[in-house]
TORKOL-774588 format. One record per residue (C-alpha): residue number from 1; residue in three letters; x negated, y negated, z. Coordinates in steps of 0.5 Angstrom, whole numbers, always signed. Layout:
# TORKOL-774588
<atom resi="NUM" resn="ALA" east="X" north="Y" up="Z"/>
...
# end
This chain:
# TORKOL-774588
<atom resi="1" resn="MET" east="-49" north="+39" up="-37"/>
<atom resi="2" resn="ASN" east="-47" north="+34" up="-31"/>
<atom resi="3" resn="SER" east="-40" north="+30" up="-32"/>
<atom resi="4" resn="SER" east="-42" north="+24" up="-27"/>
<atom resi="5" resn="ILE" east="-48" north="+21" up="-24"/>
<atom resi="6" resn="LEU" east="-46" north="+24" up="-17"/>
<atom resi="7" resn="GLU" east="-46" north="+31" up="-20"/>
<atom resi="8" resn="ALA" east="-53" north="+29" up="-23"/>
<atom resi="9" resn="ILE" east="-56" north="+26" up="-17"/>
<atom resi="10" resn="ARG" east="-53" north="+32" up="-13"/>
<atom resi="11" resn="GLN" east="-57" north="+37" up="-18"/>
<atom resi="12" resn="GLY" east="-64" north="+32" up="-17"/>
<atom resi="13" resn="GLN" east="-63" north="+30" up="-24"/>
<atom resi="14" resn="TRP" east="-65" north="+23" up="-23"/>
<atom resi="15" resn="ASP" east="-66" north="+21" up="-31"/>
<atom resi="16" resn="TYR" east="-59" north="+22" up="-32"/>
<atom resi="17" resn="GLU" east="-55" north="+18" up="-37"/>
<atom resi="18" resn="PRO" east="-48" north="+19" up="-38"/>
<atom resi="19" resn="ASN" east="-45" north="+19" up="-45"/>
<atom resi="20" resn="SER" east="-44" north="+13" up="-49"/>
<atom resi="21" resn="THR" east="-37" north="+10" up="-48"/>
<atom resi="22" resn="GLU" east="-33" north="+5" up="-52"/>
<atom resi="23" resn="ASP" east="-30" north="-1" up="-48"/>
<atom resi="24" resn="GLU" east="-23" north="+1" up="-51"/>
<atom resi="25" resn="GLU" east="-24" north="+8" up="-48"/>
<atom resi="26" resn="TYR" east="-23" north="+5" up="-41"/>
<atom resi="27" resn="SER" east="-19" north="-1" up="-38"/>
<atom resi="28" resn="PHE" east="-22" north="-7" up="-35"/>
<atom resi="29" resn="THR" east="-20" north="-9" up="-28"/>
<atom resi="30" resn="SER" east="-18" north="-16" up="-25"/>
<atom resi="31" resn="ALA" east="-19" north="-14" up="-18"/>
<atom resi="32" resn="LEU" east="-24" north="-19" up="-15"/>
<atom resi="33" resn="PRO" east="-31" north="-17" up="-13"/>
<atom resi="34" resn="GLY" east="-32" north="-14" up="-6"/>
<atom resi="35" resn="THR" east="-25" north="-12" up="-5"/>
<atom resi="36" resn="ASN" east="-22" north="-5" up="-3"/>
<atom resi="37" resn="ALA" east="-19" north="-5" up="-10"/>
<atom resi="38" resn="LYS" east="-25" north="-6" up="-14"/>
<atom resi="39" resn="LEU" east="-29" north="-1" up="-10"/>
<atom resi="40" resn="GLN" east="-24" north="+4" up="-11"/>
<atom resi="41" resn="ILE" east="-24" north="+3" up="-19"/>
<atom resi="42" resn="LEU" east="-32" north="+3" up="-19"/>
<atom resi="43" resn="ALA" east="-31" north="+10" up="-15"/>
<atom resi="44" resn="ASP" east="-26" north="+12" up="-20"/>
<atom resi="45" resn="ARG" east="-30" north="+11" up="-26"/>
<atom resi="46" resn="ILE" east="-36" north="+14" up="-23"/>
<atom resi="47" resn="ALA" east="-32" north="+20" up="-21"/>
<atom resi="48" resn="GLU" east="-30" north="+20" up="-28"/>
<atom resi="49" resn="GLY" east="-37" north="+20" up="-31"/>
<atom resi="50" resn="LEU" east="-35" north="+13" up="-34"/>
<atom resi="51" resn="PRO" east="-39" north="+7" up="-34"/>
<atom resi="52" resn="LEU" east="-39" north="+3" up="-28"/>
<atom resi="53" resn="TRP" east="-38" north="-4" up="-31"/>
<atom resi="54" resn="HIS" east="-33" north="-6" up="-36"/>
<atom resi="55" resn="PRO" east="-35" north="-12" up="-40"/>
<atom resi="56" resn="ASN" east="-28" north="-15" up="-39"/>
<atom resi="57" resn="ASP" east="-28" north="-14" up="-31"/>
<atom resi="58" resn="ARG" east="-27" north="-20" up="-27"/>
<atom resi="59" resn="ILE" east="-33" north="-23" up="-24"/>
<atom resi="60" resn="THR" east="-31" north="-29" up="-20"/>
<atom resi="61" resn="TYR" east="-25" north="-32" up="-17"/>
<atom resi="62" resn="ASP" east="-25" north="-37" up="-23"/>
<atom resi="63" resn="ASP" east="-24" north="-31" up="-28"/>
<atom resi="64" resn="SER" east="-17" north="-31" up="-26"/>
<atom resi="65" resn="GLU" east="-15" north="-36" up="-31"/>
<atom resi="66" resn="SER" east="-18" north="-31" up="-37"/>
<atom resi="67" resn="ILE" east="-15" north="-25" up="-34"/>
<atom resi="68" resn="GLU" east="-9" north="-22" up="-39"/>
# end
Protein backbone atom coordinates (compact mmCIF):
# COMPACT_ATOMS: atom_id res chain seq x y z
CA MET A 1 0.00 0.00 0.00
CA ASN A 2 1.33 3.40 -0.96
CA SER A 3 1.70 6.02 1.74
CA SER A 4 1.85 9.08 -0.52
CA ILE A 5 0.97 10.26 -4.00
CA LEU A 6 4.67 10.44 -4.86
CA GLU A 7 5.19 6.79 -3.96
CA ALA A 8 2.13 5.81 -6.00
CA ILE A 9 3.41 7.71 -9.05
CA ARG A 10 6.84 6.07 -8.74
CA GLN A 11 5.06 2.71 -8.85
CA GLY A 12 2.87 3.71 -11.80
CA GLN A 13 -0.37 3.80 -9.83
CA TRP A 14 -2.06 6.78 -11.48
CA ASP A 15 -5.47 6.31 -9.82
CA TYR A 16 -4.16 6.53 -6.24
CA GLU A 17 -6.42 8.27 -3.75
CA PRO A 18 -5.01 8.98 -0.27
CA ASN A 19 -6.92 7.96 2.82
CA SER A 20 -9.48 10.47 3.95
CA THR A 21 -8.05 12.95 6.46
CA GLU A 22 -10.13 15.20 8.66
CA ASP A 23 -9.24 18.90 8.60
CA GLU A 24 -8.48 18.78 12.33
CA GLU A 25 -5.77 16.13 11.76
CA TYR A 26 -3.36 18.56 10.12
CA SER A 27 -2.79 22.27 10.45
CA PHE A 28 -3.55 25.06 8.01
CA THR A 29 -0.98 27.59 6.91
CA SER A 30 -0.99 31.36 6.78
CA ALA A 31 1.92 31.40 4.32
CA LEU A 32 1.23 33.41 1.19
CA PRO A 33 0.65 31.42 -2.00
CA GLY A 34 3.77 31.11 -4.15
CA THR A 35 6.22 31.77 -1.33
CA ASN A 36 8.97 29.34 -0.43
CA ALA A 37 7.26 28.79 2.93
CA LYS A 38 3.97 27.77 1.28
CA LEU A 39 5.71 25.53 -1.23
CA GLN A 40 7.62 23.80 1.56
CA ILE A 41 4.41 23.17 3.49
CA LEU A 42 2.76 21.70 0.39
CA ALA A 43 5.81 19.49 -0.25
CA ASP A 44 5.74 18.31 3.37
CA ARG A 45 2.05 17.45 3.10
CA ILE A 46 2.66 15.41 -0.05
CA ALA A 47 5.55 13.55 1.58
CA GLU A 48 3.39 12.77 4.62
CA GLY A 49 0.47 11.56 2.53
CA LEU A 50 -1.78 14.41 3.67
CA PRO A 51 -4.19 16.34 1.47
CA LEU A 52 -2.44 19.08 -0.45
CA TRP A 53 -4.92 21.79 0.52
CA HIS A 54 -6.47 22.62 3.86
CA PRO A 55 -9.78 24.52 3.68
CA ASN A 56 -8.39 27.21 6.01
CA ASP A 57 -5.12 27.77 4.13
CA ARG A 58 -4.42 31.35 3.24
CA ILE A 59 -5.43 31.93 -0.39
CA THR A 60 -4.74 35.63 -0.96
CA TYR A 61 -2.93 38.53 0.65
CA ASP A 62 -6.30 39.86 1.82
CA ASP A 63 -6.84 36.70 3.87
CA SER A 64 -4.37 38.10 6.42
CA GLU A 65 -7.23 39.68 8.35
CA SER A 66 -8.90 36.31 8.91
CA ILE A 67 -5.75 34.41 9.96
CA GLU A 68 -5.64 33.52 13.64
